[in-house]
C-alpha positions as CSV (number, residue, x, y, z in Angstrom):
1,X,21.8,1.4,-17.2
2,X,20.0,1.2,-13.8
3,X,22.3,0.4,-10.9
4,X,20.4,-1.4,-8.1
5,X,23.5,-1.3,-5.9
6,X,22.8,-4.8,-4.6
7,X,25.8,-5.9,-2.4
8,X,27.8,-8.9,-3.5
9,X,28.0,-12.1,-1.6
10,X,25.5,-14.7,-0.4
11,X,21.9,-13.5,-0.1
12,X,21.7,-14.0,3.7
13,X,24.9,-12.0,4.2
14,X,24.2,-9.0,1.9
15,X,22.6,-6.8,4.5
16,X,25.1,-7.5,7.3
17,X,28.0,-7.0,4.8
18,X,26.5,-3.7,3.7
19,X,26.1,-2.4,7.2
20,X,29.6,-3.5,8.1
21,X,31.2,-1.5,5.3
22,X,28.8,1.4,4.7
23,X,30.2,5.0,5.1
24,X,29.2,6.9,8.2
25,X,28.6,10.5,9.3
26,X,30.0,11.4,12.7
27,X,27.7,13.0,15.3
28,X,29.2,16.5,14.9
29,X,28.5,16.5,11.2
30,X,25.0,15.1,11.6
31,X,24.0,18.2,13.5
32,X,24.9,20.3,10.4
33,X,22.8,18.3,7.9
34,X,19.2,18.9,7.2
35,X,16.9,16.1,6.0
36,X,13.4,16.7,4.6
37,X,10.9,13.9,5.2
38,X,7.6,14.2,3.2
39,X,4.8,12.2,4.7
40,X,4.4,11.1,8.3
41,X,2.7,7.7,8.1
42,X,4.5,4.6,9.4
43,X,7.4,5.0,7.0
44,X,7.7,8.8,7.4
45,X,7.1,9.0,11.1
46,X,9.5,6.2,11.9
47,X,12.2,7.6,9.5
48,X,11.9,11.2,10.9
49,X,12.0,9.9,14.5
50,X,15.0,7.7,13.8
51,X,17.0,10.3,11.9
52,X,16.2,12.9,14.6
53,X,17.4,10.5,17.3
54,X,20.6,10.0,15.3
55,X,21.3,13.8,15.5
56,X,20.3,15.0,12.0
57,X,18.2,18.1,11.7
58,X,14.9,16.8,10.3
59,X,12.0,18.7,8.8
60,X,8.8,16.6,8.4
61,X,5.7,17.5,6.4
62,X,2.2,16.2,6.2
63,X,-1.0,17.5,4.5
64,X,-3.1,16.3,7.5
65,X,-3.6,18.4,10.6
66,X,-1.6,15.8,12.6
67,X,0.7,12.9,11.8
68,X,-1.8,10.7,13.6
69,X,-4.2,11.3,10.7
70,X,-2.0,9.5,8.2
71,X,-3.7,6.7,6.2
72,X,-1.5,4.1,8.0
73,X,-4.0,4.4,10.8
74,X,-6.6,2.5,8.6
75,X,-4.6,-0.7,8.4
76,X,-6.5,-3.4,10.3
77,X,-5.3,-6.9,10.3
78,X,-1.6,-7.1,11.4
79,X,2.1,-7.0,10.7
80,X,4.3,-9.9,9.6
81,X,7.5,-11.0,11.4
82,X,9.5,-14.2,11.2
83,X,9.5,-14.9,15.0
84,X,8.2,-18.4,14.8
85,X,6.5,-18.0,18.1
86,X,3.9,-20.7,17.1
87,X,6.7,-23.2,16.4
88,X,5.0,-24.0,13.1
89,X,8.0,-24.0,10.9
90,X,8.4,-20.3,10.2
91,X,11.8,-18.7,9.5
92,X,13.4,-15.7,7.9
93,X,13.9,-17.7,4.8
94,X,10.2,-18.8,4.7
95,X,9.0,-15.3,5.0
96,X,11.4,-14.2,2.3
97,X,10.2,-17.1,0.0
98,X,6.5,-16.5,0.7
99,X,6.9,-12.8,-0.2
100,X,8.8,-13.6,-3.4
101,X,6.3,-16.2,-4.4
102,X,3.3,-14.1,-3.4
103,X,4.6,-11.3,-5.6
104,X,4.8,-13.7,-8.5
105,X,8.6,-13.5,-8.8
106,X,8.6,-9.8,-9.8
107,X,10.5,-8.3,-6.9
108,X,14.2,-8.1,-5.9
109,X,15.6,-11.0,-3.9
110,X,18.0,-8.8,-1.9
111,X,15.4,-6.3,-0.9
112,X,12.9,-8.9,0.1
113,X,15.4,-10.9,2.2
114,X,16.5,-7.8,4.0
115,X,12.8,-7.1,4.8
116,X,12.4,-10.6,6.2
117,X,15.6,-10.2,8.3
118,X,14.6,-6.9,10.0
119,X,11.0,-8.0,10.5
120,X,11.9,-9.6,13.8
121,X,13.4,-6.3,15.1
122,X,10.3,-4.4,14.3
123,X,8.2,-6.3,16.8
124,X,10.7,-5.8,19.5
125,X,10.9,-2.1,18.7
126,X,7.1,-1.7,18.8
127,X,6.7,-3.7,22.0
128,X,9.3,-1.5,23.7
129,X,7.2,1.5,22.5
130,X,4.2,0.1,24.2
131,X,2.2,-1.0,21.2
132,X,-0.6,-3.2,22.7
133,X,-0.3,-6.3,20.5
134,X,-2.7,-9.1,21.2
135,X,-1.5,-11.7,23.7
136,X,-2.2,-15.3,24.6
137,X,-3.6,-16.2,28.0
138,X,-0.1,-16.6,29.4
139,X,1.0,-13.2,28.2
140,X,2.9,-14.2,25.1
141,X,2.4,-12.3,21.9
142,X,-0.3,-13.8,19.8
143,X,-0.2,-14.6,16.0
144,X,-2.7,-15.4,13.3
145,X,-2.5,-16.4,9.6
146,X,-2.8,-14.2,6.5
147,X,-3.1,-15.0,2.9
148,X,-0.3,-16.7,0.9
149,X,1.2,-18.5,3.9
150,X,0.8,-21.8,5.8
151,X,2.2,-20.4,9.1
152,X,1.0,-18.0,11.8
153,X,3.3,-15.0,11.7
154,X,1.0,-12.0,11.8
155,X,1.1,-9.9,15.0
156,X,-2.0,-7.8,15.6
157,X,-3.9,-5.5,17.9
158,X,-7.5,-6.5,17.3
159,X,-8.6,-4.9,14.0
160,X,-6.7,-1.7,14.6
161,X,-3.1,-2.7,14.2
162,X,-2.1,0.2,11.9
163,X,-3.5,2.7,14.4
164,X,-1.6,1.3,17.3
165,X,1.7,1.1,15.3
166,X,1.2,4.6,14.1
167,X,0.7,5.9,17.7
168,X,4.0,4.2,18.6
169,X,5.8,5.9,15.7
170,X,4.0,9.1,16.4
171,X,5.2,9.1,20.1
172,X,8.8,8.6,18.9
173,X,8.3,11.4,16.5
174,X,6.8,13.8,19.0
175,X,9.7,13.1,21.4
176,X,12.1,14.3,18.7
177,X,9.9,17.3,18.0
178,X,10.0,18.3,21.7
179,X,13.8,17.9,21.8
180,X,14.1,20.2,18.8
181,X,15.6,17.6,16.5
182,X,12.5,17.5,14.2
183,X,10.5,20.5,13.0
184,X,6.9,19.5,12.1
185,X,5.0,21.2,9.2
186,X,1.4,20.0,9.4
187,X,-1.1,21.1,6.7
188,X,1.7,21.5,4.2
189,X,1.6,19.7,0.8
190,X,4.6,19.2,-1.4
191,X,4.1,20.7,-4.8
192,X,7.5,20.5,-6.4
193,X,11.0,19.0,-6.0
194,X,14.0,21.4,-6.1
195,X,17.1,20.0,-7.9
196,X,20.4,21.9,-7.8
197,X,23.5,20.6,-9.6
198,X,21.7,17.3,-10.3
199,X,20.8,16.6,-6.6
200,X,17.6,16.8,-4.7
201,X,18.0,19.9,-2.5
202,X,14.6,20.9,-1.3
203,X,10.8,21.2,-1.9
204,X,8.2,23.7,-2.6
205,X,5.1,23.3,-0.3
206,X,1.6,24.9,-0.2
207,X,0.3,25.9,3.2
208,X,-3.2,24.4,3.0
209,X,-4.5,26.9,5.5
210,X,-3.3,30.2,3.9
211,X,-2.6,28.9,0.3
212,X,0.9,30.4,0.6
213,X,3.8,28.7,-1.3
214,X,6.9,28.1,0.8
215,X,10.5,27.1,0.0
216,X,12.3,24.5,2.1
217,X,16.0,23.4,1.8
218,X,17.3,20.0,2.7
219,X,20.6,18.2,2.0
220,X,18.4,15.3,1.0
221,X,14.7,14.6,0.5
222,X,12.9,11.5,1.6
223,X,9.4,10.8,0.2
224,X,7.0,8.6,2.3
225,X,3.7,9.7,0.8
226,X,1.9,6.4,0.4
227,X,0.1,4.8,-2.6
228,X,-1.9,6.0,-5.6
229,X,-4.9,3.8,-5.4
230,X,-7.2,6.8,-5.6
231,X,-6.5,7.0,-9.3
232,X,-9.4,4.5,-9.5
233,X,-11.6,7.0,-7.6
234,X,-13.2,4.2,-5.6
235,X,-10.7,2.5,-3.4
236,X,-10.1,1.6,0.3
237,X,-7.7,4.6,0.6
238,X,-8.5,7.8,2.5
239,X,-9.9,10.5,0.3
240,X,-6.7,12.6,0.6
241,X,-4.3,9.9,-0.5
242,X,-2.7,11.0,-3.8
243,X,0.3,10.6,-6.1
244,X,1.3,14.3,-6.3
245,X,4.6,14.2,-4.4
246,X,6.1,11.2,-6.2
247,X,4.6,12.4,-9.5
248,X,6.3,15.7,-9.3
249,X,9.6,13.8,-8.6
250,X,8.9,11.6,-11.5
251,X,8.5,14.5,-13.9
252,X,11.8,15.9,-12.6
253,X,13.6,12.7,-13.5
254,X,12.8,10.0,-10.9
255,X,11.9,6.7,-12.8
256,X,8.5,5.2,-12.0
257,X,8.6,1.4,-11.3
258,X,5.9,-1.0,-12.3
259,X,3.0,1.5,-12.3
260,X,0.4,-1.1,-13.5
261,X,0.9,-3.4,-10.5
262,X,-2.2,-2.7,-8.4
263,X,-3.6,-4.8,-5.6
264,X,-7.2,-5.7,-5.5
265,X,-8.3,-6.6,-2.0
266,X,-10.8,-9.5,-1.8
267,X,-12.6,-8.6,1.4
268,X,-14.2,-5.2,1.0
269,X,-17.8,-4.1,1.5
270,X,-19.4,-4.0,-2.0
271,X,-20.3,-0.8,-3.7
272,X,-23.8,0.3,-2.8
273,X,-24.5,3.3,-5.1
274,X,-23.1,6.1,-7.3
275,X,-23.0,8.4,-4.3
276,X,-20.0,6.6,-2.8
277,X,-16.7,8.3,-2.7
278,X,-14.7,5.5,-1.1
279,X,-14.9,1.8,-0.2
280,X,-14.4,0.2,3.2
281,X,-12.0,-2.6,3.8
282,X,-12.8,-5.6,5.9
283,X,-9.5,-7.0,7.2
284,X,-7.9,-10.0,5.6
285,X,-7.6,-11.4,9.1
286,X,-11.3,-12.3,8.8
287,X,-10.3,-15.0,6.3
288,X,-8.6,-16.8,9.2
289,X,-11.9,-18.1,10.5
290,X,-14.5,-17.0,8.0
291,X,-15.4,-19.3,5.1
292,X,-16.1,-17.8,1.7
293,X,-18.9,-19.2,-0.4
294,X,-21.6,-18.7,-3.0
295,X,-24.8,-20.7,-3.8
296,X,-24.3,-23.6,-6.2
297,X,-27.4,-22.4,-8.1
298,X,-27.1,-19.4,-10.4
299,X,-29.1,-16.3,-9.4
300,X,-30.2,-17.9,-6.2
301,X,-32.5,-15.4,-4.4
302,X,-32.8,-17.2,-1.1
303,X,-31.4,-15.8,2.1
304,X,-28.1,-17.3,3.1
305,X,-29.6,-19.1,6.1
306,X,-32.1,-20.8,3.8
307,X,-29.4,-22.4,1.6
308,X,-28.4,-25.8,3.0
309,X,-24.8,-26.8,3.3
310,X,-24.9,-29.2,0.4
311,X,-26.0,-26.3,-1.9
312,X,-23.1,-24.0,-1.0
313,X,-19.9,-23.7,-3.0
314,X,-16.9,-23.0,-0.9
315,X,-15.0,-22.3,-4.1
316,X,-11.6,-21.3,-2.6
317,X,-11.5,-24.5,-0.5
318,X,-12.6,-26.4,-3.6
319,X,-10.1,-24.9,-6.0
320,X,-7.1,-24.4,-3.6
321,X,-7.3,-27.1,-0.9
322,X,-3.8,-26.6,0.4
323,X,-4.4,-22.9,1.3
324,X,-8.2,-22.7,1.1
325,X,-9.5,-19.3,2.2
326,X,-6.0,-18.1,2.8
327,X,-4.8,-17.9,-0.8
328,X,-3.1,-14.6,-1.7
329,X,-5.2,-11.6,-2.4
330,X,-4.9,-11.6,-6.2
331,X,-6.0,-15.2,-6.4
332,X,-8.9,-14.7,-4.0
333,X,-10.0,-11.5,-5.8
334,X,-10.0,-13.1,-9.3
335,X,-11.9,-16.2,-8.0
336,X,-14.6,-13.9,-6.5
337,X,-14.9,-12.0,-9.8
338,X,-15.1,-15.2,-11.8
339,X,-18.0,-16.6,-9.6
340,X,-19.9,-13.3,-9.8
341,X,-19.4,-13.0,-13.5
342,X,-20.6,-16.5,-13.9
343,X,-23.9,-15.6,-12.2
344,X,-23.3,-17.0,-8.7
345,X,-23.0,-13.6,-7.0
346,X,-25.2,-12.6,-4.1
347,X,-26.9,-9.5,-2.8
348,X,-29.1,-7.1,-4.9
349,X,-26.2,-6.2,-7.2
350,X,-25.0,-9.8,-7.6
351,X,-21.5,-8.4,-7.2
352,X,-20.7,-10.0,-3.8
353,X,-19.8,-13.3,-2.2
354,X,-20.5,-14.5,1.4
355,X,-17.9,-14.5,4.2
356,X,-19.5,-16.7,6.8
357,X,-18.5,-17.1,10.5
358,X,-21.2,-19.6,11.5
359,X,-18.9,-22.6,11.6
360,X,-16.1,-20.6,13.5
361,X,-18.6,-19.5,16.1
362,X,-19.7,-23.1,16.8
363,X,-16.1,-24.3,16.8
364,X,-14.9,-21.7,19.3
365,X,-18.0,-22.2,21.3
366,X,-17.4,-25.9,21.7
367,X,-13.8,-25.3,22.9
368,X,-15.0,-22.7,25.5
369,X,-17.7,-25.0,26.8
370,X,-15.2,-27.9,27.0
371,X,-12.9,-25.6,29.0
372,X,-15.7,-24.8,31.4
373,X,-16.9,-28.4,31.7
374,X,-20.2,-27.7,30.0
375,X,-20.3,-31.0,28.2
376,X,-24.0,-31.1,27.1
377,X,-24.6,-27.5,26.2
378,X,-27.3,-26.5,23.8
379,X,-26.5,-25.0,20.4
380,X,-27.6,-21.6,21.6
381,X,-25.2,-21.7,24.6
382,X,-22.3,-22.9,22.4
383,X,-23.1,-20.1,19.9
384,X,-23.1,-17.5,22.7
385,X,-19.6,-18.6,24.0
386,X,-18.4,-18.7,20.4
387,X,-19.6,-15.2,19.7
388,X,-17.6,-13.9,22.7
389,X,-14.4,-15.4,21.3
390,X,-15.0,-13.9,17.9
391,X,-15.9,-10.6,19.5
392,X,-12.6,-10.6,21.3
393,X,-10.6,-11.4,18.1
394,X,-12.5,-9.3,15.5
395,X,-15.1,-7.3,17.4
396,X,-14.4,-3.8,16.1
397,X,-14.5,-5.2,12.5
398,X,-17.9,-6.8,13.1
399,X,-19.1,-3.5,14.6
400,X,-17.9,-1.5,11.7
401,X,-19.6,-3.8,9.2
402,X,-22.9,-3.6,11.0
403,X,-22.8,0.2,11.2
404,X,-22.2,0.4,7.5
405,X,-24.5,-2.3,6.2
406,X,-27.2,-2.5,9.0
407,X,-26.7,-6.3,9.1
408,X,-25.4,-8.3,12.1
409,X,-22.5,-10.4,10.9
410,X,-22.7,-12.7,13.9
411,X,-26.1,-13.8,12.6
412,X,-25.9,-13.2,8.8
413,X,-22.8,-13.8,6.6
414,X,-20.9,-10.7,5.5
415,X,-21.1,-9.8,1.8
416,X,-17.7,-8.9,0.3
417,X,-16.3,-8.1,-3.1
418,X,-12.8,-7.1,-4.3
419,X,-11.7,-3.5,-4.4
420,X,-8.6,-1.4,-5.1
421,X,-6.5,-1.3,-2.0
422,X,-2.7,-1.1,-2.4
423,X,-0.3,-0.2,-5.2
424,X,2.9,-2.2,-5.6
425,X,4.3,0.2,-8.1
426,X,5.9,3.5,-7.1
427,X,9.2,5.4,-7.6
428,X,12.0,3.1,-8.6
429,X,14.6,2.8,-5.9
430,X,17.9,1.0,-5.5
431,X,19.0,-1.2,-2.6
432,X,19.6,2.0,-0.6
433,X,16.1,3.2,-1.3
434,X,17.5,6.1,-3.4
435,X,15.6,7.0,-6.6
436,X,17.3,7.8,-9.9
437,X,17.7,11.4,-8.7
438,X,20.8,11.6,-6.3
439,X,19.7,12.6,-2.8
440,X,16.1,11.7,-3.3
441,X,14.9,8.7,-1.4
442,X,11.5,7.0,-1.4
443,X,10.1,4.6,1.2
444,X,7.0,2.5,2.1
445,X,4.1,2.2,-0.4
446,X,5.5,5.2,-2.4
447,X,8.3,3.0,-3.8
448,X,8.1,-0.1,-5.8
449,X,10.6,-2.3,-4.1
450,X,9.5,-5.2,-2.0
451,X,6.2,-6.7,-3.2
452,X,6.5,-7.5,-6.8
453,X,3.1,-8.0,-8.6
454,X,1.1,-8.7,-5.5
455,X,1.6,-7.8,-1.8
456,X,1.0,-10.5,0.8
457,X,-1.4,-9.4,3.6
458,X,0.2,-7.8,6.7
459,X,3.4,-6.9,4.8
460,X,2.6,-3.2,4.2
461,X,3.1,-2.2,7.8
462,X,6.2,-4.4,7.9
463,X,7.8,-2.6,4.9
464,X,6.9,0.9,6.1
465,X,8.5,0.4,9.6
466,X,11.4,-1.6,8.2
467,X,12.3,1.2,5.8
468,X,12.0,3.9,8.5
469,X,13.5,2.3,11.6
470,X,16.1,-0.1,10.2
471,X,17.0,0.7,6.6
472,X,17.2,4.4,5.9
473,X,19.2,5.2,9.0
474,X,22.1,3.1,7.5
475,X,21.7,3.9,3.8
476,X,21.2,7.7,3.9
477,X,24.6,8.1,5.7
478,X,26.3,6.4,2.8
479,X,25.2,9.4,0.6
480,X,25.5,12.1,3.2
481,X,29.0,11.2,4.2
482,X,30.1,12.8,0.9
483,X,28.0,15.9,1.5
484,X,29.3,17.0,4.9
485,X,31.1,20.1,3.3
486,X,27.9,21.3,1.6
487,X,26.5,24.3,3.4
488,X,22.8,25.1,3.6
489,X,21.7,26.5,0.3
490,X,19.7,29.7,0.7
491,X,16.1,29.5,-0.7
492,X,16.6,32.5,-2.9
493,X,18.7,30.3,-5.1
494,X,17.5,30.4,-8.8
495,X,16.4,26.8,-8.6
496,X,14.0,27.6,-5.7
497,X,12.8,30.7,-7.6
498,X,12.2,28.6,-10.7
499,X,10.4,25.8,-8.9
500,X,8.1,28.1,-7.0
501,X,7.2,30.0,-10.2
502,X,6.3,26.7,-11.9
503,X,4.0,25.8,-9.0
504,X,2.4,29.3,-9.0
505,X,1.9,29.1,-12.8
506,X,0.3,25.7,-12.5
507,X,-2.1,26.9,-9.7
508,X,-3.0,30.0,-11.8
509,X,-3.6,27.9,-14.9
510,X,-6.0,25.6,-13.0
511,X,-7.9,28.4,-11.4
512,X,-8.3,30.4,-14.6
513,X,-9.8,27.6,-16.7
514,X,-13.3,28.8,-15.5
515,X,-15.1,25.9,-17.0
516,X,-18.4,24.2,-15.9
517,X,-17.4,20.8,-14.5
518,X,-16.2,20.1,-10.9
519,X,-13.0,18.3,-10.0
520,X,-15.2,15.4,-8.7
521,X,-16.7,15.0,-12.2
522,X,-13.3,14.4,-13.8
523,X,-12.1,12.2,-11.0
524,X,-15.1,9.9,-11.3
525,X,-14.7,9.7,-15.1
526,X,-11.0,8.8,-14.7
527,X,-11.9,6.2,-12.1
528,X,-14.5,4.5,-14.3
529,X,-12.0,4.3,-17.2
530,X,-9.3,2.8,-15.0
531,X,-11.6,0.3,-13.2
532,X,-13.3,-0.9,-16.4
533,X,-10.2,-1.1,-18.6
534,X,-7.2,-1.4,-16.3
535,X,-8.8,-2.9,-13.2
536,X,-9.1,-6.6,-12.1
537,X,-8.7,-7.8,-15.7
538,X,-7.0,-6.1,-18.6
539,X,-6.8,-6.8,-22.4
540,X,-5.1,-5.1,-25.3
541,X,-8.2,-3.6,-26.8
542,X,-9.4,-2.1,-23.6
543,X,-6.0,-0.7,-22.6
544,X,-5.6,1.0,-26.0
545,X,-9.1,2.5,-25.6
546,X,-8.3,3.6,-22.1
547,X,-5.1,5.5,-23.2
548,X,-7.1,7.4,-25.9
549,X,-9.9,8.1,-23.4
550,X,-7.6,9.4,-20.7
551,X,-5.8,11.7,-23.2
552,X,-9.2,13.1,-24.2
553,X,-10.2,13.4,-20.6
554,X,-7.0,15.5,-19.9
555,X,-8.0,17.9,-22.7
556,X,-11.5,18.2,-21.2
557,X,-10.0,18.7,-17.7
558,X,-7.8,21.6,-18.8
559,X,-10.6,23.3,-20.8
560,X,-13.8,22.8,-18.7
561,X,-12.7,22.6,-15.0
562,X,-14.3,25.0,-12.6
563,X,-12.6,25.8,-9.3
564,X,-14.4,28.1,-6.8
565,X,-12.6,30.4,-4.4
566,X,-9.1,32.0,-4.6
567,X,-5.6,30.6,-4.8
568,X,-4.1,32.2,-1.7
569,X,-6.6,30.9,0.8
570,X,-7.8,27.6,2.1
571,X,-9.2,26.0,-1.0
572,X,-9.7,22.2,-0.9
573,X,-11.1,22.2,-4.5
574,X,-7.8,23.7,-5.8
575,X,-5.9,21.1,-3.8
576,X,-7.9,18.3,-5.3
577,X,-7.7,19.7,-8.8
578,X,-3.9,19.6,-8.5
579,X,-4.0,16.0,-7.4
580,X,-6.5,14.9,-10.0
581,X,-4.3,16.5,-12.8
582,X,-1.5,14.2,-11.6
583,X,-3.8,11.2,-11.4
584,X,-4.8,11.7,-15.0
585,X,-1.2,11.6,-16.2
586,X,-0.5,8.6,-13.9
587,X,-3.5,6.7,-15.3
588,X,-2.1,7.0,-18.8
589,X,1.2,5.6,-17.7
590,X,-0.4,2.8,-15.8
591,X,-2.3,1.7,-19.0
592,X,0.9,2.0,-21.1
593,X,2.8,-0.2,-18.6
594,X,-0.1,-2.7,-18.5
595,X,-0.2,-2.8,-22.3
596,X,3.5,-3.3,-22.5
597,X,3.6,-6.2,-20.0
598,X,2.2,-9.0,-22.2
599,X,1.9,-11.5,-19.4
600,X,-0.3,-12.1,-16.3
601,X,1.4,-11.9,-12.9
602,X,0.0,-11.2,-9.5
603,X,-2.5,-8.4,-9.6
604,X,-1.8,-7.7,-13.3
605,X,-4.1,-10.1,-15.2
606,X,-4.0,-9.9,-18.9
607,X,-7.0,-11.9,-20.2
608,X,-5.0,-13.1,-23.2
609,X,-2.4,-14.6,-20.9
610,X,-4.0,-17.2,-18.6
611,X,-3.7,-21.0,-18.0
612,X,-6.5,-23.4,-19.0
613,X,-7.7,-23.2,-15.4
614,X,-7.9,-19.4,-15.5
615,X,-4.8,-18.7,-13.4
616,X,-2.2,-16.0,-14.2
617,X,0.3,-17.1,-16.8
618,X,3.7,-15.4,-16.5
619,X,6.3,-15.0,-19.3
620,X,9.6,-15.3,-17.5
621,X,11.6,-15.3,-20.7
622,X,10.5,-11.8,-21.7
623,X,9.2,-10.0,-18.6
624,X,11.4,-10.9,-15.6
625,X,12.2,-7.3,-15.0
626,X,11.1,-4.2,-13.2
627,X,9.5,-1.8,-15.6
628,X,11.2,1.6,-14.8
629,X,9.7,4.4,-16.8
630,X,11.4,7.7,-17.5
631,X,9.2,10.8,-18.2
632,X,10.2,12.4,-21.5
633,X,7.3,14.8,-22.4
634,X,3.5,14.9,-22.4
635,X,2.2,11.4,-23.4
636,X,5.7,10.1,-23.8
637,X,7.8,7.8,-21.6
638,X,10.8,5.6,-22.1
639,X,11.2,2.2,-20.6
640,X,14.3,1.2,-18.7
641,X,14.0,-2.5,-17.6
642,X,15.9,-3.7,-14.6
643,X,16.5,-7.4,-15.0
644,X,15.6,-9.5,-12.0
645,X,18.0,-12.3,-11.1
646,X,16.8,-15.1,-8.9
647,X,19.7,-17.0,-7.3
648,X,17.7,-18.6,-4.5
649,X,14.0,-18.4,-5.1
650,X,13.8,-19.9,-8.6
651,X,10.6,-18.8,-10.4
652,X,8.0,-21.5,-10.8
653,X,4.4,-21.6,-11.6
654,X,2.6,-20.4,-8.5
655,X,0.3,-23.1,-7.0
656,X,-1.8,-22.9,-3.9
657,X,-3.6,-26.2,-4.5
C-alpha cells in the first residue's frame, strides 16, 4: 500500500501541525550530511541554496554549462500567489480550490493547500532577492489574470518571469557556492541511481565534456530535473529537456505517477514545417487582453482585417461566458482543435486560430487619451497610445512573435495553435516529496504531486519555488534525523561499482549498434506516434496501436541506430541516444496509463468519454486515484492506485460557463 504520509487534522492546519512536530537535525550534524541535488532550475537551485544555507553539504548537478541555462528561464507569463493585492476576493482557499478544480479533481488536497499557503511567502522571498516584478504607477506590485481563475493573482516581470525568478534563485545558489556550502557540477548528467541497503545513496554521472563516468555519494538524493514533454519530439521544451534522471530512478523502484497526464498549451506558434525541432510558446498572459476567434465561414481565405466583426466567432466567449478567453488550458486547447477540425482554422495549414489585440489597443488607448485630456483624439492617435501600453505589458512577447513569423502582431492578429507544454505526471511522491525509494526525493515538474490532470497557468513557477524554498527544508530533515550516524560511504562500494558498470555497458551497447539511422530519426518517429495517438485526444484503438508501434520502434532503435564519435569524449549524439532510449520506454508507459484510465479528465481526453457538449467526462467512481506504476520488466508495469479523498473540495462537473 502507498503511504502518502498526509498529516491528520483539518486541511488548513496540516502543514503548520507538520512543521510543529517534524524531527530536526541540529546544526553540527547538518555539517556532516551530504545531499545530492540533480537539476538546477527553479526547484533545484532554490533547494540547493536553501539546504546550503541551512548548513548541509550540498552537491548540485546540471547538464547545462550554467544553472542559468535551466529551462525554467523560458517561463514567460507569471507566478501565482494568494496575496489578494487587487482586493478582488482572492484567498488561500480560493487558490487551493481553483487549483484542485483546474486539475479536474485528480490531485491531493493536502499538497495543493500547502502550495496555496506558501505561495504568499514566495513573492516576499523573491522581492527580497531583487526580482524585478512589474509594479503599478504607485510602486505596488502588479497582478494580472491567468486561465481558470476569476481573480488577478499572477505576479510577473513582463514576459520573462521565469528568467528573473531563476536569476534570483541562481544568485542565492552562487552565494552558497562561494561560501563552500554547495559544490556545483555543471555539464554533468545523471545516468544511474545508486541504492545501498534499500536507500538512495548516490548517483553515477557522465561528464559531458570528457565522457568520463563519475561516482558521487550522498546521504540523500533530490531530483529536480523537469518534465518529459520532449517525448512528443515537438514541444515548447528546450531541446535538452529529458526524462532520463527520473526514468533511471523509476527502473530502480521509484513509482511513476500519472504518466499520461500531459498539458497541451493553447497559445503556441503553429508548426510551420517538417524541419522544426521545437515549438515556441506565446505566454498565456496574452489571453488577458487578446480575444481568440475564427471566421464563421468554413475555409475562409480572407485576411483577418477583411473579415467584419459580425462574421467572426469568438468561440471561447460564446461557449464559456463566465471565463471567456481565460478558461483553463485544456479547455481552450480542445476548443481550438475542435474549431480547426471542423474547418474553421486559419493560415495556410488551417491549423491555427487568431489571437487578436485590436480591441485591447483601442481600449487602452482611450484610457490614456482620457488621462491626458485628449477628448477628441483620432483613431490613429488612440491606437498609438494603446500600442504603447501593450508594448509595456507584453512587448518582448510581441517582438518574439514578429521575429519568428515575420508578422507585426500590433497590426495583424497572432496565429496560435495548441502544443505540448508541461507534464503533470512524474515520479510519485508522498507529502514529504519522497518517492517510493527511501532517501530519494523529487520536486517541481519532475514529480506528479500538485496539478492533477491539468495545471493552471502560472502555477509551475509557484510549485518549483515552493518545493525548493519552503517544503524540502522541513521534510528532508525528518528523514535525515535518523541518518546522522551514517558515515560517508566510499564510492568503491560494490553498489557504486555495479551501477557504473551498468551505465558503461549501456553506453557501449548503444555505440556498438552501428546501424544506419540517426537518433533524430527515431525521436521523430516516436513523437509522431505519441502526438497522433496519445496527444490532444486518445481512444482505445489508437492507444493499442501506439503501444505495438512503440514496441516495434524500440526493436528498430536497438538494431539500426548509428552513433558517430567515441564514448569517452564530448558526444552529443550519444547523450541524445541515451535520452531517446528512455523516451521510448516512457512513451509505452504513457500509452498504457492512458489506455487504463477509461475517463476524460483535464488534459487526458478519451474520445469515448465526453459529454453531449464535447467536454471531458470524468468517472469519479472508478478513477479517483493517482495511477502509480511500478516497473517490473521490459514492457511490464504494475499499477498501484493511490485513492484520492476530497474532504473539502468535493468533485463536481467542471463548468466555466
